[in-house]
PABAZA-133719 format. One line per field, with one value per residue (C-alpha): y, x negated, z; residue number from 1. Coordinates in Angstrom, 1 decimal. Layout:
% residues N
yy <- Y  ...
xx <- X  ...
zz <- Z  ...
i <- NUM  ...
//
This chain:
% residues 348
yy <- 33.2  32.5  31.2  27.9  27.7  25.9  25.8  26.0  23.2  21.9  21.4  20.3  17.8  17.7  14.4  13.7  12.7  11.7  15.7  16.0  13.3  14.8  17.4  20.3  23.0  20.8  18.7  22.7  23.6  20.1  20.8  24.4  24.3  21.0  19.9  23.4  24.4  21.8  21.2  25.1  25.9  28.2  25.0  23.8  27.2  27.0  24.7  22.4  18.8  18.6  20.7  22.0  23.1  23.7  21.0  21.9  20.3  22.9  22.5  21.8  18.6  17.7  15.7  14.7  12.7  10.5  7.7  5.4  4.0  2.4  0.2  -2.1  -2.9  -4.2  -2.4  -2.3  -0.8  -0.7  -1.8  0.1  -1.0  0.6  3.3  4.4  4.4  6.7  9.3  9.6  10.1  12.4  14.9  15.3  15.7  18.4  20.5  19.7  17.4  14.0  11.7  9.6  7.5  6.4  4.6  2.7  1.9  -0.5  -1.1  -4.5  -5.7  -9.4  -11.8  -10.1  -12.8  -13.1  -13.9  -10.3  -8.8  -10.2  -9.3  -5.7  -5.6  -6.7  -4.4  -1.6  -3.1  -3.1  0.5  1.6  0.3  1.6  5.2  5.0  5.2  3.0  2.1  2.4  2.2  0.7  -0.5  -2.8  -2.8  -5.7  -4.1  -6.5  -7.6  -4.7  -2.4  -1.3  -2.2  -4.7  -3.0  0.8  2.2  5.4  6.8  9.7  10.2  12.1  14.2  17.0  19.5  22.0  25.0  27.9  26.2  27.4  25.8  26.6  27.0  30.8  31.6  31.7  35.7  36.8  35.5  32.8  29.4  26.5  23.1  19.5  16.5  14.2  13.1  13.9  11.5  8.1  6.5  7.6  6.1  2.7  2.2  3.4  0.9  -1.8  -1.1  -1.1  -4.0  -1.5  -3.1  -1.1  -2.0  -0.3  -1.7  2.1  1.3  3.6  6.4  5.7  6.2  7.9  11.4  12.3  11.3  13.9  16.6  16.3  16.8  19.5  21.2  20.9  22.9  25.7  25.3  29.3  29.6  27.3  29.0  25.8  21.9  19.9  16.5  16.7  13.8  14.0  16.4  16.2  18.9  21.8  21.1  21.7  24.5  26.2  25.2  27.1  30.3  30.6  30.3  32.6  34.8  35.0  33.1  30.7  31.2  27.3  26.7  23.3  22.1  22.2  19.6  15.8  13.7  9.8  8.8  6.0  8.0  10.7  8.0  6.5  9.3  10.4  7.0  7.7  10.9  12.6  15.5  14.1  17.6  16.9  12.9  12.1  11.2  9.4  9.6  13.1  17.0  20.8  23.0  26.8  28.2  31.6  32.6  32.7  29.1  27.7  26.4  24.8  23.6  21.4  20.4  18.9  17.2  15.3  13.7  11.9  8.8  10.0  13.4  12.5  14.1  17.3  20.7  24.1  24.4  28.0  31.0  32.8  35.8  38.7  38.2  39.0  36.6  33.7  32.0  29.2  30.1  27.4  28.4  26.6  27.7  28.0  30.9  29.2  29.0  27.7  28.8  25.5  25.4  23.1  22.2  19.9  16.9  16.7  13.8  11.8  8.5  7.9  7.0  6.6
xx <- 28.6  29.9  27.9  28.2  29.7  27.9  28.4  25.9  24.4  26.0  23.0  26.1  28.7  27.3  26.0  23.2  24.6  23.1  22.5  20.0  17.8  18.3  15.5  17.9  19.0  20.8  17.4  15.5  18.3  17.7  14.0  14.0  16.7  15.3  12.2  9.9  11.7  10.7  6.9  6.4  2.6  0.9  0.1  3.1  4.7  2.9  5.7  3.6  3.7  0.4  -1.5  -5.1  -7.2  -11.1  -13.3  -16.8  -18.6  -17.3  -14.9  -11.4  -9.6  -5.8  -3.5  0.3  2.6  6.0  8.1  9.3  13.0  14.2  16.3  15.3  12.5  10.6  11.8  10.4  7.2  6.3  7.7  8.0  4.2  2.8  4.9  3.8  0.3  1.5  3.2  0.8  -2.3  0.0  1.1  -3.1  -4.3  -1.3  -3.7  -6.8  -7.8  -9.8  -7.9  -9.6  -7.8  -4.4  -2.3  0.9  3.5  6.3  9.7  11.0  14.4  15.1  15.4  13.5  11.2  7.8  7.2  8.2  6.6  2.9  3.7  4.4  1.5  -0.6  0.6  0.2  -3.6  -4.4  -2.8  -5.0  -8.1  -7.2  -6.5  -10.0  -8.4  -8.7  -6.0  -7.6  -4.7  -1.1  1.3  4.3  7.7  10.6  14.4  17.6  19.1  21.5  19.6  17.3  17.1  14.7  11.6  10.3  7.1  5.8  2.4  -0.2  -3.3  -5.9  -8.1  -10.7  -10.7  -13.9  -14.7  -13.2  -10.4  -7.0  -3.5  -0.4  3.2  3.3  0.4  2.6  2.5  5.0  3.3  1.5  2.5  4.4  2.7  4.1  1.8  4.5  8.0  10.7  12.6  11.3  11.1  15.0  16.1  14.4  15.3  19.3  18.8  17.7  20.3  23.0  21.6  21.6  19.7  18.3  16.8  13.4  13.0  12.6  9.6  9.2  6.2  4.9  0.8  -2.0  -2.5  -5.9  -8.1  -5.7  -6.5  -10.0  -10.1  -7.6  -9.8  -12.7  -11.5  -9.3  -10.0  -10.0  -7.2  -4.8  -2.2  -0.3  0.6  3.5  5.1  8.4  9.8  13.2  15.3  13.3  11.6  15.0  14.5  10.5  10.9  13.7  11.3  8.6  10.3  11.7  8.3  6.6  9.1  9.4  11.5  10.7  12.1  12.0  12.4  14.4  13.7  9.8  10.3  9.1  11.7  12.0  14.9  15.8  15.6  18.0  20.5  20.5  21.1  24.0  25.4  25.0  26.2  22.9  20.9  17.3  15.4  17.1  15.8  13.0  9.5  6.6  3.7  3.7  3.2  4.0  1.1  1.6  -1.7  -3.0  -1.5  -5.3  -6.3  -3.1  -4.2  -7.5  -6.0  -3.0  -6.3  -7.6  -4.6  -4.4  -7.8  -6.1  -4.1  -1.3  -1.2  -1.0  2.0  1.1  3.1  3.4  7.7  7.9  6.6  6.6  8.8  9.6  13.0  14.1  16.9  13.9  16.7  15.4  16.8  16.2  16.6  16.6  15.8  19.0  19.2  21.8  20.6  21.7  20.7  19.8  20.2  18.5  22.1  22.5  20.6  22.3  25.2  22.6  22.6  19.3  16.1  13.3
zz <- 1.3  4.2  7.2  8.7  12.5  14.8  18.6  21.0  22.6  25.7  28.3  30.8  29.2  25.6  24.1  21.0  17.9  14.0  13.0  16.0  14.6  11.0  10.4  10.3  11.9  14.5  15.3  15.6  18.3  20.0  20.0  21.1  23.8  25.7  24.7  24.3  27.3  29.3  27.8  26.8  26.1  23.5  21.4  21.3  20.3  17.0  15.5  13.4  13.4  15.4  17.5  17.2  20.0  20.3  22.0  23.7  20.9  18.7  15.6  16.5  17.5  16.2  18.3  17.2  18.4  16.8  16.5  14.4  13.8  10.7  9.5  7.5  9.5  6.1  2.9  -0.7  -0.5  3.1  6.6  9.9  11.0  8.0  8.0  12.0  10.4  7.6  9.0  12.0  9.8  7.7  10.6  11.2  7.9  7.4  9.5  7.1  9.9  9.4  11.8  13.8  16.3  17.1  20.2  19.3  21.9  20.7  22.3  21.5  21.8  23.5  21.2  18.2  16.3  17.3  13.0  12.5  15.4  14.2  10.3  11.5  13.5  10.9  8.4  10.6  11.2  7.6  7.2  9.6  8.0  4.7  6.2  8.0  11.6  14.4  17.0  19.9  22.9  22.9  25.2  25.2  26.2  25.8  26.9  26.8  23.7  22.5  24.0  20.7  17.5  16.6  17.4  17.6  17.4  19.1  18.1  19.0  16.6  17.0  14.6  14.2  11.6  10.5  11.9  9.5  8.2  9.8  8.0  9.6  8.9  9.5  7.1  4.2  2.1  -0.7  -3.9  -2.8  -5.0  -3.3  -4.9  -4.4  -4.9  -6.1  -7.0  -4.1  -2.8  -3.5  0.5  1.4  -1.5  -1.0  2.2  1.5  -1.6  0.4  3.1  0.7  -1.4  -4.6  -7.2  -10.2  -13.6  -12.4  -8.3  -6.2  -4.2  -0.5  -1.2  2.2  1.7  3.9  2.8  4.4  1.3  -1.1  1.0  1.6  -1.9  -1.5  1.0  -1.0  -3.9  -2.4  1.3  2.0  0.0  1.6  3.6  5.0  4.2  5.2  4.4  3.9  5.6  7.9  5.6  2.6  0.5  1.2  4.9  5.2  2.8  5.2  7.8  6.3  5.4  9.1  10.2  8.0  7.9  3.7  1.3  -1.2  -5.3  -6.8  -10.0  -9.4  -13.2  -12.1  -8.9  -10.0  -9.5  -11.0  -13.5  -11.2  -7.7  -9.5  -10.6  -7.0  -5.5  -7.8  -7.2  -3.5  -3.6  -2.4  -3.2  -3.6  -2.3  1.1  1.1  2.5  1.9  3.1  0.8  -0.5  0.9  0.0  0.0  0.0  -1.5  -2.9  -6.3  -7.6  -6.5  -7.7  -10.9  -9.7  -6.8  -8.6  -11.2  -7.9  -6.4  -9.7  -10.3  -7.4  -7.5  -4.9  -6.4  -9.9  -10.4  -8.4  -9.8  -9.0  -8.3  -7.1  -4.7  -1.9  -1.8  0.6  1.9  5.5  5.0  4.7  2.4  -0.3  -3.6  -6.2  -10.3  -13.1  -16.4  -17.9  -15.4  -12.9  -9.1  -5.8  -2.1  0.1  3.6  6.0  7.3  4.2  4.9  8.5  7.3  5.7  7.3  9.1  7.1  9.8
i <- 1  2  3  4  5  6  7  8  9  10  11  12  13  14  15  16  17  18  19  20  21  22  23  24  25  26  27  28  29  30  31  32  33  34  35  36  37  38  39  40  41  42  43  44  45  46  47  48  49  50  51  52  53  54  55  56  57  58  59  60  61  62  63  64  65  66  67  68  69  70  71  72  73  74  75  76  77  78  79  80  81  82  83  84  85  86  87  88  89  90  91  92  93  94  95  96  97  98  99  100  101  102  103  104  105  106  107  108  109  110  111  112  113  114  115  116  117  118  119  120  121  122  123  124  125  126  127  128  129  130  131  132  133  134  135  136  137  138  139  140  141  142  143  144  145  146  147  148  149  150  151  152  153  154  155  156  157  158  159  160  161  162  163  164  165  166  167  168  169  170  171  172  173  174  175  176  177  178  179  180  181  182  183  184  185  186  187  188  189  190  191  192  193  194  195  196  197  198  199  200  201  202  203  204  205  206  207  208  209  210  211  212  213  214  215  216  217  218  219  220  221  222  223  224  225  226  227  228  229  230  231  232  233  234  235  236  237  238  239  240  241  242  243  244  245  246  247  248  249  250  251  252  253  254  255  256  257  258  259  260  261  262  263  264  265  266  267  268  269  270  271  272  273  274  275  276  277  278  279  280  281  282  283  284  285  286  287  288  289  290  291  292  293  294  295  296  297  298  299  300  301  302  303  304  305  306  307  308  309  310  311  312  313  314  315  316  317  318  319  320  321  322  323  324  325  326  327  328  329  330  331  332  333  334  335  336  337  338  339  340  341  342  343  344  345  346  347  348
//
């Protein structure tokens, strides 16, 4: 298999392109060369979507930050306001934390309709209340017309994780099972279908949702056996598995037929020329768990509304190359690389 050539980042004359925000290798290189170099510290080096650190009162505090730029701002199943809450809550929950507090910073383009701004803020507040978190601080900036795409939202979130629970992207071990909480690709296809004015017999809705309740049930069912959790957002399932393989130093062997994908999502992806495994999700998670606890964990997940379609899709394997291998029930297979999603249109 030939390797894809990528030039080293040119920090003097280079410019940001869309691949740097697509959740793939180019984005990882950008983060490593610019942000990790500038902000480097032990907590940041963990490479997770949140930072976990001890507090004087015992237990550990978890903190995360994220930015939200999505077009269209209102989409089937949600909007940029609810998405910002769900994404931040979910990053905290992936560490096993109980999300507590959020901040919200808005960058608003001159001329943006006040009615739309109120609709977004109301949606954000409702999403926060439903997730059991408080938005406790914020900021607002307005930029000249044409300097922003309507409105951008930046958030930070804080939560607490109990003593004895340690979930991190570097903890997968050969033999561990890989579980997804439900169907892949719903959010990204909902966004792109709305953007392209595509209609289907069954409407495709974003899966945007807060996963902290599901995570609580998972920790109760399999806490000591859970290795890690991750929400497969930008770059989809393929990028997430590649990221985890590199963090943990393992490979993954995935049975593609076992990955839940809704029929209408698969049809839309075929029409749009996309692979659903590279498409973003905003209300699903990937978990890696010790083999002996996998069935009990899936049963617990299926008892929760957001995990009703949970499935074991594969296992971690020894692999110095850290490949993600997709196999089928018919004996075929392929390698999925995180470069595959870098040319997708921006989704969130």
